[in-house]
N, C-alpha and C positions, 0 to 999 in steps of 0.2 A: 741908700744905706750908707752910714758913716764907716770909715775904714776901722778895721778891728785893731785894738792894741794887743800886745803880747799877754797871753793869759798866764796865770800861775795855776798849774794843774794840781788838783788834790792827789794824794797818794792813792794807789790801787792795792796796797798791801793789807787792807783790812783794818788799818789803825784808826780809821774814821768811819762812823756809821752815817746814815742818811741825815739825821738832825745835826751832826757835827760838820758834815760836808756843806750843808746849807749856810751855817754860820761862817765856815771857812771862806766860802765864796763871797758872802757879804763883806768880808773884810779884804780879801785879796783880789777879788774879781768883780768888784761892785759895778763897774761900768760895762762889763762884758754882757752882750745880748743873750738872754735866755730864750725868749720867744720873739718871732718876728711875724707881723701880719700887716695887711693893708687896710685902710679905711678911706672914706670919702666917696663921692659919687662914682668916680672912675678909678677908685683905688690909688689915687695919686699920692697919698700920704702913707708912708712906711712908718709903722710904729714898732719900736724895740722895747721889750720889757727886760730891764736888766736883772742881773743876779741880785743886786740890792733890793730891787723892787719885788722880785719874786720871793726872796727870803722874808722880806717884810710881810708879804701877803700871807706867807705861811704862818708867821707869828700872829697876825690878826685873826687868821682862821682858828689858831689854838685858843686865843682869847675867847672868841665867840662860842666855839664848840665846848670848851672846858666849862663855861658857865651853863650851857644847855645840857650837857652830859656830865653830870657830877658822878663819875665812876672811877673805880680804882684803876690803876695802871694795868694794862694787859687786857682790858675789856675790848671785845670785838664790836666794831661799829660798822654796819653796811652803808655804803654809798650807792644809792639807786637813784639817779637824777639825770634829767635832761638838762645839762649844763654845758656852758662853753668849756673848752679844753683847758684854758688857763685857770678857770675857777675850780674845775673838777680836780686837776693835779695839785692845786694849792690846798684844797681841803684834804686830799690824801696825805700830803706832806705835813699839814697842820695837825691832823690827828696823830700822826707819828710823833710829832713834837710834844704832844701832851702826854705821851706814853700809852695812848690807846692804840688799838690794832685795826686799821681800816681794812675793809673788805669791799672792793669795787665790784659791783654786781651789775650785769647787763639787764636793762629794762625789757629787753626783748625776750627774756626767759618767761615761761609760763608761771602763773601763781603757784602752782604746785612745786615747780622746780625751784623757785625762790624760797619757798618754805623749807624745802629739803636742804637748801644751802644754809639758811639761817639756823636750822636745827643741828646740821652737821657741824657748825662752827660755834654753837652756843651763843648766837647773837640775838639780842633783844632790843638793839638800838638801830634806827635807821636815819641816815642823813639823806634827804631827797627833796623832790619838787612835787608837792602834793597837787599844785594846780595843773600840772600837765600830766601827772601819773595817778590821779585820784582813783580812777576805776581799778587800776592795777593794785594799788595799795589797799583798796576796800576788799578786793577778792583775796589778797594776802592776809589780811586781818581776819577775814571771815574763816579762812582755812586754819589760821593759827588758833582762833577762838575755839575751833572744834577739837583742837588738841587737849585744851583744858586749862585750868587756872595756873598750872605750873610753868606755862610758856606764854608770857605776855610781850607785846611790843611797845616801844616808845618811839615816837617820830619827831624828827627835828628838821626844820626847813633849812636848805643850804644857804649859806651866806651869799649875797649878791656881789657882782663884779665891782660895784661902786664902793662896797664896804671893804673889800679885800685890796682893790687897786684904786685908791681915791684919786690919784693923779696918774692915770693910766698912761705909761710910756714917758712920764715927765718927772718921776719921783727922783730926788737927789738926797744926799745924806742929811742936808740941813732941814729937810721937811720933818714935820712932827711925827713922831712914832714911838710907841711904847713897846718895848721888848717883852716877850712872854718870858717872865722870870721864874715862874713856878715850874722849873725844869724837872722832869722825871729824872731818876737815876740814869747815868749813862748806860744805855742797853748793852747786854752782852751780845757777842756775836751769835750765840746759840738761841737767844730769845726770838720770838715770832715777831716779825716786823709788820707783816700784812698778810692777808689772805687774797689769793687769786682763784678763780675757778676755771676749769676746763671748758671747752666749747660745747660739750654735750653731743657731739656728732654721733657717738655710739650709745646714748642714753641720757639719763640725768646728768647735768654737769656737776663735777666733783669739786669740793673745796680743798685747796692745796695750801697749806701754811708755808710761808716764805720766811725764813729766818734773816737776820741782818747779814749773816755770813753768806746765805744763798745770794742775796741781792748784790753784795759787794763782789762776790766772785763772778757774777754775770759781767762785771766791767772788765774782767781780765780776758774776755773772749774776743780779742782783736780791737779793743777800744783804743789802745795805745797807738795802733796804726792809724786809726781814724782821726784822733785828736792831734797827731803830729803832721797831718797831711798838709801839703802846700799846693794850691791855696786853701785857705780855711774852708771847711765844709759847712754849707747851710742846707740842713736836711728838711725836705718837705715831708710832713706827716699829716696834712690837712684831713684826709678822710679817715684816718685811723681812729677807731673808738677808744676813748680814754680809759674805759674799764677793762679792756683786753690786755693780755700780757704784753703784746707787742706795743700797744699804746703806753702802757706804764713804763716799759723799758725805754722807748724812744722819746717819749714826752716828759719823763721825769728822771729816770736813772741816768740816761746818756747825757743830757745837758748838764746835770749835776756834777758828774765825774769827768765828762769830756770837754766841758766848757764849749759846747758846740751849739750854735744857734738853730732853733727848731722852727720851721715854718708851720703856722696853724692858721685856721680860720679866724677872722676877727670875732670878738665877743659881741653878740647881738641880743642876749637875754638880759633885759632891763626891767622887766615887770613880771609878775607871777605867771602870766599866761603865755609868755614868750618861750620859743624853742630855739635851740642852737641851729646854726646853718647846716641843712641837710646835705651831705656830700653827694656830688654828681660828677661824672667825668668832665662836664662842661665847666662848672664853677671851680672844681680843683685845678683845671688847666689855667684858668684866669688867675688864681691866687698863687699858683706856682710862678707865673710870669712876674706878677707884681712884687713878690717878696724876693726876687733875684735868687731863688733856690738854685743850687748847683748839684744836688743829688737827691735821690728820692727813694723811699720805701712805700710800696703800693700793694694793694690787693689785686689778684689776677683779673677780676671783672673789669677794672679800669683799663688794664692793657688790652683786653679783648675789644673794648670800646675805642681805644685810641689808635689801634693798628690801622684803621681806615682813614685816620685823620692826618693830613699832611702837617697841619699846624702843630699837632701833638708830637709827631715824629721829629720835626725840626727842633722843637724845644728839648725833647729827651735826648736827641743827639748831641746837644750841648752840654748835657749833664756829665759829671765825672762817672757816675754809675747810676743805674736804676735797679734796685733790688725789689724782689717780690717774695711773698710768703703767705702762709695760711691756706694754700691750695695750689693746684697745678695750673698751668696754661698749656694750651695745645702746642704741639710741635710746630704747627703751621704758623701760629701766631708769633711764637718765639723766634723761629727762624726769620720770619718777615721783619721783626724788630731789629734783629742783628743785621740783617741785610741792609737795613736803613741807617746803619751806623751807630746803633745804640749799644752801649756797654751794659748788657743785661746780666744779672746775677740772680740765681735762686738762693734763698735763705732758708735754714732749717732751724727749728728750735721747738721747745714745749714748755708749758707752765711747770712741768715737773723737774725740768733741768735747765732751762734758760735758753737764750739765743746762742746756739752753739757754733754757728758758722759765720763768716764774714764776707761781705761783697768783695768782688775782685776790683781793687782800685786801679790797676794798671790795664792798658789795652794789650791786645795780641792774642787773647784766649777767648774771644767772643763766641767761638763755635762751641765752647764748653758751658754755654749759658745754663743748661739744666742740671749740671753736675755741681756738687758742693764739696768744699774742703774743710774738715772739722779743725777748730782751733787746737793747736798744740797743748793747750792747757787742759784738754779733755781727753780721757782715755776711753776708747770704744772697744767693746768686744763684739766682733762680728759673728753672729751665731748662724751658720748655714742652715738653710731650710730644705735643702735636698732638690731644689729646682733651679739653682743658679742664682737665687737671692739670699740675702743675709739679713737677719733682724739686727737693728741697731740697739745695743745694750750699753747705756752710759754707766761706767763704773765709778764707784766712790773712791776718791783719792785725797791726799792732803791738799791738792789744789782746787778740787771741786767736789762739792757735796750736793747731789741731787736732792730736791726738796722732798721727794718721795722715794723710798726704796721698796722694791718688790722682788729683789734677788738677795739671797743671803750668802751664797757661796759661788762666785765672789759677790760682794755687796755691791748694789747698784740699782739702776732703774731699766727694766726691759721695756723698750718704747712700743713694741708690736708693730713699728714701722719697718718695712722691708726695703732694702736697697740692692742696687746692682753695682758691682765693681766696674770702673772704667777699663775697657779692654787693653789699653796701652799706657795710660797715665796713672802712675802710682799716686794713691791718696785721694783720688776723685771718686765720688759716689753719686749715684742718682736714685732718688727715691721712687718706688714703683708701686707702693700701696701699703696695706696693713695686713698683718697675719689674719686677722679676722675678716678681711675683705676677700681673701683667696677663696675662689670657687673650687670645691672639690667635687668633681663629677662622679657619677655612678661607676665609671671605669676606673676610678682612683687617680685619673689625671688632674692636674691642678691649673687652673687659669688665674693669672694675676690680672685683674681688670683695669687697674689704673693707666697703664700705657696705651691701651686701646681706647678707654673712655676719653682720654686727653685728645687723641687724634679725632674722634667723632665730634668732640666738643668744638673743634675747629670749624665746623659746618655752621653757617650763620642761621640755619633753620632750627638749630638745637640750643636750647637753654641749659638743659641738664640731661645727663645720660647715667644710667645705672645698669651694669650687666648682671645677669642672673644665670642660673644653671646648676645650682647645688642639687646633687643627687639625681641628675639627668645626664644623658650622654652628651648633649650639645649645649652651647651657650646661647643666650639671648640677650637682648638689651631693651631696657625701658627708655623711651626717648620723650622728654617733655619739650614741646614745641616752644621756640622763642616767642617773646611778646609780639602780638600781631599776626602770628602764624597758627594760632590754636585752631583746632578742627573739631568737627562733630565725629567722635570715633564710632558712632553707629552708621556712618555713611562710609561704605566700603570704597567708594571711588576717592573720597578725601584721604582715607588711610593709605590707599595705594599710592596716591600722588605725593604725599609727604614722605613715604618710604622711598620712593624713586629719587626725591630731591636730596635726601640724606644718604642714599646708597653710595655715591662716590667716596664719602668720607669713611663709610664702613668698609668699603673695598680697600681703601688705603690702610686701614687698621688691620684688615685681614692678611695683607701682604707679608707682614713680619710676625704674624702670630702662628703658633703651632697648630696643627690640623684640628686638634680637639677643641681649640679656642675659637675657631673661626665662626663668625655670625652669619647665618643665612638670612635672605630677605624675609623668609617666612617667620623668623624668630625675632623681628622688630616689633615691639609692642609700643604703641603710641599712647601717651597718657591723656586722660580726660580733663577738660578744662575745669570741671567741677571737683576734681580730685588732684590738686597740685601736689607735687612731691614735697614732703615736710623738710624744713630746714633748721638748722641750728641758728643761734644768735648771730654768728659771724657770717651767715649766708650760705653755708655749704649744705649740701643735701645729706640728710640723715639716712644712710644706706639701709640699715635694718628696718627702720620705720617705713621707708619707701617700699622695700620688698614685702613687708607685712601688709601695707595698704593695697598692693596689687597682687597679693598671693593667689587669690581666686582666678584672676585673669591669667596669670603666668601658668597655673596648673591646667587651666582649660586649653591654653595654647599647646602645652605639651601633650594633652590627651588627644588633640587633633592630629598632631605630628606623629605620635606613636600609634595611631590607628591606620587602618588601610583605606580610609574614606576619601583621602585626598584633601586638597585645600581649595579655598575660594579664589576667584578672580584670576584664573589662569586662562590666558587667551589660547585657544586650541590652534592647531595648524591650519593654514590657509586652505590646504588641500589635503585629503586623506589618501594620497598616493605616495609612492616610495620617495620621490624627490621632495615633496612637501614635508613628509615625516622626517627625513634626514636633516633638512634645513631647520626644522623646528627643534629637533632633538639637539642639535649642535648649538642653537641659540640658548636652550635651557642649560646645557652643560656649561657653556661659557659664562652665563649668568651665575650659576651655582658656584663655579670655581673662580670667578672674577678673573678669567683668562680669555685672551682673544685668540689663542692658538690651539684650540680643541680640534683634533682631526677626526673625521668620521670613520677612518679606516684603521685607527689604532685603539688599543685597549684603554678604556677610560682610567682604569686603575694604574696604568703607566703614565697617565697624564695628570696625576695628582688626586684622582678621586679616592675617597675613603668610604667607610661605612655610612657616615653621615651624609656625604654627597650622594651616595646611592639612595639613601632613604628619601631625600628631598626630590631627587629625580623621579623616584617611584611615585611619590605623591603628586607631582606635577603631571605625570603621564596619566595617573588614575583619574585625576580631575579632568584633564582634557578628554579622555575617553568617555566620561559621563556626559559630556556635552553632545555626543553623537549617538544617534539611535542605533546606528550600525554596530557600535562597540560597547554600548552601556551595559548590556547583560553580561558581557564577557568579564567585566571588572570584578564581579562578585566571586569569580573562580580564579582570579589572578592572585598568585601567592605573593609573598614578600621578598622573594629572592630572584625575580626575573631579570633584574638588572645585573646581578652577579652572573646568572647563567648566560646573558648576552651582553657582555661588557664592550662589545665594539658597536658603535652606533649603526653601521651599515647592517649588521646582523640584527641589532634591536629593532631597527625599523622594519625589516622583513618579518620579525617575530610578531610585532604589533599588527601589521596588516593581516597576518595569518589568523589573528584572533577571531575575525569575523567569519572565517571559513572552516576552521577545524578546532576540535576540542584542544584544550592546553594540556600538553604532555611533557613529562620530564625528559631530559636527555637519556637516550637508550644506552644500555650497556655496550652495544655494538659501536655506537658513535663515540662513546668515551674511549674504548679500546682503539678505534681508528685515530682519534686525537692524540692519544699516548704515542702510538707508533709513528705518527707523522712527526711529532716533535723529537722523538728519539732519532729519527733518520736526519732531521735538519741539523741537530747539534752534535751528531757523531761523525759528520762528514770530515774526512781528512785525518782522522785520529788513527787510522791504521798505518800510517806512514812511520817507518822506524826512526828512532832517535839516535843521533850520532853519539859516540862515547864521550864521556866528560873527562877532562883532565884534572878536574878539581878533586882534592882530597878532604875538602872541608867536612866538618861534622854536621849532621842534621840540626844540632843545637846552635850552630854559629849565628845564623841570622834568620829570624822568624818573621814571616808576614802573617798577621793574625787580623781576621775581620770580626766585626760584631762585638767589639770590646765594651761598648756602652750598654750592652745587654746583660742578660743574667748569667748564662754560661760563659760568655766571652769575657766578661769582667772577672769571673773566678779564674779563668785561664790566664788572663793577663797578670792577675795577683800572683799566681804560682810562678810564672815566667820571670817576673821581676825579682823574685827570691832565689831563682835558680842561677847560681854563679857560672854555670857552664854556658848559659845563653849570653852571647856577646852583644847582640842588637835585636831590638824588637821594633817592627814597624806595625803600628796599629792603624788599620784602614777602616774609616767609617764615613757614612754619607754626611755632608755638612748640614748644619742647622742654621736657619735664619735667625733664631731667637737666642741661641747660647753657644758660647765658644766651646771648642772641642775639649780643652782642659777641664772647663767648668762641668761639662757632661760627665767626664770620668770622676771628677771629685765627688759629684753628687751620687754617682753609682757606688763609689767606693764607701761613702758615708752610709748609704742605705745597706750595704752588706757588712758593715762593721769592720772594714779594712783600714789599714794604716795609709792615710792619703799621702804621707811623706814619701811612700814608694814611687808615686807618680813624678817625683822630681829626679829620678834616676836618669843619668845622662844616656843610658843605653836605650831609653824609650823615645820613639819618634812618633808623634801623632800626626796622621795624614788625613786630609779630607779629600775624598774621591767617590767614585761611583763605579762599581765593578761592571755594571752593564754597559758603561760608556767605552768608547775607544780609548785605549791606553789607560783604563781604569779611572779615567777623569783627571789623570795627573799630567803635569808638563812632561814634554818629551825627554828633558834631562833627568827629572826625577824617576821616570819610568825606566830609563836605561840604567840609572844607578842601582835601582832595586833589582832589575833583571840580572845584573852582574854579581850581585852579592847574596840574594835570598837563597837559603838552603832548604827551608821548610815553609810550606803554605798551609795554614790551618783556617778553613773556611767555615765560619759558624754563622754569619749574618744571613738571616732568611726571614722573610715576612711571615708572621704567624696570624692567619686569618682564615678560619675554616669555612666562611661563607663564599670565598672566591673560588671560581672554577680554574681549571688547568691553564687556560690561555692568560689569565691574569698573573700567573707566575712565570710567564715566559721571560721577562726581563731578568729574573733571578737565575733561570737556567742559562740565559745568555751570559750573565755575569760570571757564572762558574766556568763556562766555556772560555771566557776572556781570561780568567785566572790560569786555566790550563794552557792556553796558548801563550801567555806571559811566561810560564815556566818551560814549555816545549821550545820556544824560540830563543831562549837565552843560552849563554855559553855553558851552563851547567845542567842542561836539560835532563840527562839521564840520571843525574844524582839528586835532583830536587824531590823532596818528599811532598806529597799533597794528600791532606786529610780533610774530608768535609763531613759535616754532620748531616745525616740523613734522618729519617723518622720511622718509628714502627708503624706510622700511618701508611707507608708505602706497601704494607702487607696485611691491611685490615680484612681483605677478602680471602685470606688463606683458609684452606680447608684443614681444620684442626684434626680431622681424622687421620691425616698424614703425618701427625706428630708436630713438635715445635718447628717454628719457621726456621730454616737452616741459615748458617752464616756463610752464604754464598749467593751469587747472583741468580735469581729465579727467573727463567725466560717465559713468563706468562702474565701478560698485563692485567688479566681479569682479577688477579689477586690484589691489584692496587687500587681498584675502583672503590673510591669512598668519597673523597672530597679533593679539591684542586691542590690542597697543600701536600697530601700524601701522594697524589699522582705525580706532582712535579718532582718529588724526591725519587720516585720510581724512574722517571725519565733519566735523571742523572746516573742512577746506578746502571743503566743499560745503554749508555752512550759510548761505551768503550773507552771511558777516561782511564788514564793510568794513575789511579788514585784509590785511596782507601775510603769506603763509605761506612760511617758508623751510624747504625740505625738507633737513635736515642729514644728511649721510652718515656714514661712519666717521670719528671724530675721534681723533687720536693726540696724544701728548705734544708739547709745544712749548716755547717760550721762557718763562722763563729756565732752567728746571732739568729740562725734559723730563718733568714729572709726568704720568703715565698711570695711571689706576686699576688696581690689581692685580686687580680683580674682572672686568675687561674680557676678552673672549675671545682677543684677541691676546697680551697679557702671559701669560695662562694657558697659551697654546700654547708660548710661549718657555720658561717654567718647567718645564712637563711634558717638553719636548723634552730638557732637560738630563738628566732621569732616563731617558728612553726612548733617548737616544743618537742622535737624528735629529730634524731639522725637516721639516715637510710641505712638499712642492712642489705648487704649483697653476698651472693655465693662466691666462693673461690678465694683467690690470693691476690696480693698486690705486690708488684715487683718494682716499686718506685725507688729511685737512686737519688741520693742527696746531691745538691748542686756541686758542692766541693769535690765529691767523689767522681761525678760526671766529668767535670773539667780535668781533674787529675788523670783520669782514664784516657781522655782524649790526648793529653800530652804523653802518656805512656806509649800510646799507639804511635804517635808522631815521631818519637825518639826511640823507638824499638831498635834493637841491634840489627835485626833482619827486616827486609822489606815486609810490611804487614799485609795480610790478605786483602782482597778486593772488597769484601763486605764483613762486617761484624755487627753483633747485636749488643747494644748497651742497656740491658735491663738487669735488675737485681738477681744474682744467682741464688739467693736464699730469701725468696718471698715469704711473706706472713699473711695470715688470713685478714680479709677485709674487716671482719668483725672485731678482730683484736686491735687494729688501728682505730676504728670508730669508737671502740669501748674506751680505749686510752684517752682519746679526745674528749669523750664524754666526762670522764673522771677528772681531767685537767681543767675542763670548763667549770665544773662544780667548784674546784679549789679556788680558781682565780675569781670566780663571781661571788663566792661566799654562799652559794646555794647549798641546801641540805640534801637535795636528790639529784642524781645524774639524769641527763637526757636520755630517754629510752631509745633503743634501736627498733625500728619498724620496717617492714619489707619496703624495698626500693619503690615499687609501683604505688604503694600507699603514701609514701613520702611525696611522690610526684603529684598524687591527687591533692595533697594539701597545698602544694605550689599552684596547682591549676585552680583551686578554689579561690586563692588570693588573687590570681591573674584575671579572674572574671571581671571584677570591678575594683581595681587597685586604687588606693589613694596615694598622695605623695610620699608619705612615710613608708609605704610598702616597698617602693622601689629602693629605698635606702636600707631597710631592715631585711628585706627578702630579695636580694639581687639575683637570686635564682629565677626570678620571673623572666629575666631577659635571656636566660639560657634554657628556657623550658623545653624547646624542641629537642635540644641536645640531651637533656636529662631523660625525656621520654625514650629516646633511642637506648639510653643506658639501661633503663627500667625494662624495656622490651628484651634486651640482650640478657639481662639477669634472670628473667622468667624463663627464656629459652634455655639458658645454661642450668637452671634448676631442674629442668625436666631430663637432663643427661646425667648418666652415671658417671661418678668420677669428677663431677663439676667442682667439688671441694678442692681438687688439686690443680684446677685450671685458673687462669687469669680472670679476675672478676669483671663484671659489666661488659663482656664480650671483647675484651682488649687483645685477646690471643696470647699464645705462649711462644716464647722464642728461645732457641738454643744459645747458650752462652760459653760453651766449651772453649772455642777459639779465642774469644776476648779474654778469658781467664788465663789462657796460655801466654798471651801477649802482654797483659797488663797486671802487675802485681797488685795495684789498687783494687782491681776488680776481683782478684783471687782472695783478698783479705777483707773485703768490705763487710762490716757486720750488718746484721738484719736491723731494720727500723727498731729503735728502742724507745722507752718512755722518755728519755732525755731529749731525743729528737723532737718528740711531740710537744714537750714543754717549751723547747725553743720556738717552735712554730707559733704556738699560742701567745708566747711573750712578745714576739715580733708583731703579730697581727694587732695585739693590744697596744703595743708601743707607737705603731703608725696610725692608730685610731680607727682601724677597721673593726675591731671588736671593742665593745664598750660594755 
């Protein structure tokens, strides 16, 4: 390749449009190379198409097309052709020269999609290649004919390379040439220059008009850095489609304004039946070498192919940069490329707003390969999504005008693309998916699939992956096997084999995923070879279409998982004795949790198990039992909660062995009492030792250690503490998250509650990552010592809320509380440190109501606590002799400022389910629900009381109101917001439960979304039973509804002004609840 002369760069200020820049370059940059390609048997000859030659080709195209398309300026002309890049882009530029508006359209689109684009742009003219696309055009014309006489098409054959480039690579100024002199008026910047279309990944591709201003502004996004780079950049774009936005930008706009040589495939279409060179990783590599390319923009599929080629790695290592876009690459591939010495950069852009990031030209930041930095010419509004991600919203400014605006205040384009902020480097962002890709589970939790999908895609067995799980508790994944690895999905052995081969990559994806997003082996669905996943023209999987294609398969998979029948292909224990069972159970638990450290003597729920893990272990056990004649009959009577009841594998193994000997029985009252008393004794040891007097005179408000601040009550408490000028320092202690930073978690919770997030920047707030159940709270020795010397009040709110778990599964929480007590007792201010922890009214659900309301004192009888592990664990704490105040918190409801009430709570689920069932439940008695804000403020009142508070207080509403008043007001408000003319009727609670039971008999997918009460059916049955019993008792109208029990509140009212003054639940409260549930999409 000849040495480059110094170019004269055209201005980037909008003073020249594309036709004018073409003529500018013909005058000032005539000999500068525009395109570079190789020809000859071995590619020995390098051909350079100069700006003079390309400009003349555009004029020649204008002559040809103006004669064939005698239309007024502004007429839209589609370009649908299998043509060489240099011809395709010359035709696009030639149409612009004539004043016509080109519309490059992918021939990979379906006929229906093409007709949709033509109609959307009022396009009746097509420039194309009928010899190679005849069938497509026939189908398009047939569909257009069905539209009627008012929409007709005219077809024009695309000019040949010989006609546009008669002296290919050799044309000079003295050669014969006729300027296209019939120039259209100089276009205004606001006039439409061309149409481009979106990829169609989420439906039909959309036509997007690009004004001259839009295209000129694209050149400001870092092009000045690229064109001034030394050495001169020669950019390889061989496999990029010329009809795509990235192709138009890199193969037309960038060389015009950047005077940057562009490497392309050589033209090979010389007769009507010829097709351009099909891009492959192999031929692209060959032509990159031949053209002496020194930088590259490529699609991810090629990088996935090249990562295992030393030849490709060596070549890319010599490039100034390698940029990729149009889709993700797996972390494994990206890391491998960077480790090989390649300067890899992620690019981001869109047809609606342009290529908005630039590749990293310098070395030294290779580890940031998947992060992008936006051009300083672009203003981005980062809209938080409440899960640590942000939607990218491109705002309209004087420097940048998106082609499409879908926002009015402020004006701009909301991309629906979600990003994560770099944890330490300002200005770096990583795309993680799209808003409409986010999977919302039936629990209300949200899974962002893209990061996990990218990791799984790193497995050579996987061609494509699509996660699913909307309206279900757990996530799953569709896996399309790579070419050559397709299987017969009816052969269970083949399915199991490919699952096992892909499983290591899924385990890797699970490591950094939140618990609700983890994929279990049972939830891997392999696609059928006769139903390939649908793809867009640019090759990406069309997610919605893919999920629709496999909808029945996915729902059948969930039906099996949510049943008690177990699953197929589980290898049973080698021997049905205690040793064999223990070994087998440990293997299953390790496989489910992707962990090699499962202990048979520790509680599974302390080792990372959750409700989903328990479900899959239950299914595996049930399946294994069915293989044995000895145990098969027992499976039918085996409930769904036996893993919760026996969470230690040693105990679970004994329970399973006993199935063949004795009937299945629930844990007895006596055994539960014994377990409670044993745990009390264990964690009260040493607490009777006297505390030395403290010399400190610090106020309880001085330094507060607060746990659970990413939860509901804890975040409210933190909100109030941050506004309290008397509080000098706040330590917020929370368990670490592998997926989200501590600050981001607090920001998300504050947004959800409607709080001012700026408060989190207060210097008195210190966010700590730790674990109360660990030694020294999971903190460093120095941090632990500093806290111990300064903390004056401990408010312990963090506690796992899961009514399925038994007492033993809460032992780590009891141990954590004891650790906090020891933290206070062993410090220099031991006798002065206030300790307040939130207990639960669940610790007294067995109270005999004939004795009156449950008192605000420590009641020495564990039988009243027997209910579930959650309440029993709270009772243990109250009776461990802790020098602390236990606040038994009742039902908490949404409060100020925005009514936020978790959509996973039982009351919101009743409301949502009732909309589908057509009725709300009526119950006897009163409700003493307290709003979230009043609950948190009351806890602080107790913590900061002038006198040491009592050992036990009851936090329920002192002025309850009737259940029917609350439900009646909810019914009225639902009528208002839905526009209905009739309110939902109230029916007896047991009749409402029967309606849920009817739906639960044979639920379809929509039922789990519309009636989430199906999943809490056993809980609601207990409420209905309690309601019927209370209805038989006199005076039930004055008692707490649905068997929740009455509690004395006189002491807490004496201590807390908030509790003394709290008003009853009012209509405004209920309006806030409904508004919040609608705002988060829970009610529609």
